[in-house]
C-alpha positions, 0 to 999 in steps of 0.5 A, a space after each residue: 500500500 502506498 504511503 500517500 494516495 491522492 485520488 481525483 483531487 480538485 481545487 477551485 477558486 471563485 474570483 470576480 471574473 469567474 471560477 478558476 480550476 487550479 487543480 483538476 482531477 489529479 491523482 498520484 501515489 507516493 511510496 515510502 522512501 521515494 521522491 516524486 518530482 512535480 514540474 510545470 510552468 508557473 501557474 499550472 497548479 503545482 504549489 496549490 496541489 501541494 498545499 491541498 494535500 497538506 489540507 492548507 487550502 480547501 478542496 472541492 472534490 477528491 481524496 487524500 489517503 495518508 498512511 491508510 487514513 482518509 484525511 480529506 475531511 478530518 477536522 481539528 484534533 484528528 487532523 493535527 494528529 495526522 499532520 505529524 506524519 506529513 510536513 512541508 518545506 516552504 518556498 521562501 526561507 525568508 517569509 516562512 520563519 517568524 522573525 520575532 522567534 528565535 531558532 529554538 522556538 521556531 524548530 521546537 514549535 511542532 514539538 510544543 504543539 504535540 505536547 513534548 516537555 521543555 527538556 525533550 524539546 531542547 534536546 530534540 532541537 539540538 539534535 535537529 540542528 546538528 542533523 541539518 549542519 548548524 551549530 547548537 549555539 544557533 538555538 538562541 539566534 534569530 532568522 535575520 542572523 542567517 543566510 538564505 541557505 541556513 534559513 532553509 536548513 532551519 525550515 528543513 529542521 522544523 519539518 523533520 521535528 516530528 519524524 514525518 513519513 512524508 515531506 512536501 517540498 514546495 520549491 525548496 531551493 528556488 530562492 537560493 543561490 546556485 552555489 547553495 542549492 547543491 548543499 540543500 539538495 544533498 542534505 535532503 538526500 542524506 536525510 532521506 537515506 537515514 530516515 526513509 522519508 518520502 518527498 513530493 518535490 515541487 520545482 520548476 528547476 528541471 535539472 534539480 528534479 532530474 537529479 533527485 526524483 525517482 518518478 516524475 509528474 508533469 502538470 499543465 493548466 491544473 491537470 497531469 499530462 504525463 507521469 512515469 519513472 524519471 529516467 523514462 520521461 527524460 529519455 523519451 517524453 510521451 507528451 508534446 508539452 513534456 518534450 517542449 519543457 525538457 527541450 527548454 532546460 539548459 544543458 551544460 554540454 553543447 554537443 548534447 544541446 545540439 542533438 536535442 529536439 528543439 523547443 517548438 512551443 508557441 504562445 502563452 499559457 491560456 487563462 485558467 479562467 477560460 481554458 480552451 476546449 478539448 485538450 488544454 494544450 491544443 492551442 500551443 501543441 505543434 501536433 494538434 489535430 481536429 480531435 484535440 480541439 474537440 475531445 479532452 484526453 484522459 490520463 491513460 497508461 502506456 508502455 513502461 508503466 507510464 501514463 499520458 493524457 494525449 490522443 496522439 502521444 509521441 511513443 505511439 505516434 513518433 512521426 506525427 506531422 507538425 502543424 502551426 499551433 498558432 492557427 
């Protein structure tokens, strides 16, 4: 049984212009000790999905099964107990830490809420600081006294406080300098090896996701368009959007860059207030046919254990003719 199962999850917001379907019928599973990468353009619903799984934003449909328990409609005490199993690392290491509290209070807050004694909290905070590579003397210092990378380590320490089985990492390195990103990623990998924690790793940095994830989920306009083992998706993407997304990622080796499929993605992300009929990607897809403009493709299994939401996926139709997506 999977550690985390998300089934047909939906999140929608009411605005003055209408209804936005930020997350639309998303399903996936996360196993113990596994890292699932979640990628897509800004505004595709990645962070909203992570917060919905954590029950930080309300959902309008679907289920979240955590360690065998349905937490979708849990309230108050039951939800607080369930959250001991799942924690979150937030994107902004500057805004996610209370500047009025010292490190001891910040990292120890989950323990305090869980009813730990002061002595046990003090010992656990010291242990956590050591685990994320910070000195125990940091316990009396305040967030403004730390660098961005150190603040993110504090966020990781806080997320680890109750020994969760699942951690949702929402763009955990996007606000950090390139030189610091590798340190934080290596820390997350070391912690996973030592604790067996599972990660849902949300990021727009494809090079980081490729490095850390076992499986990959690609989202577009609130829906999953492709999922599968990372190595399979990277080697041969099945969905045209995935192909364009990977082609746009920078490559250090110019010889590899020349051999890549050139990015042929046109136009901007459609407004989620008024998504196009049929396949939501048809207005930008270079392979779109008439069926794509009329019928929305469902996420279906293809070979090598992958799933793809495309009528003419690139695994089954590699020679599909190009068309002008702007027409």
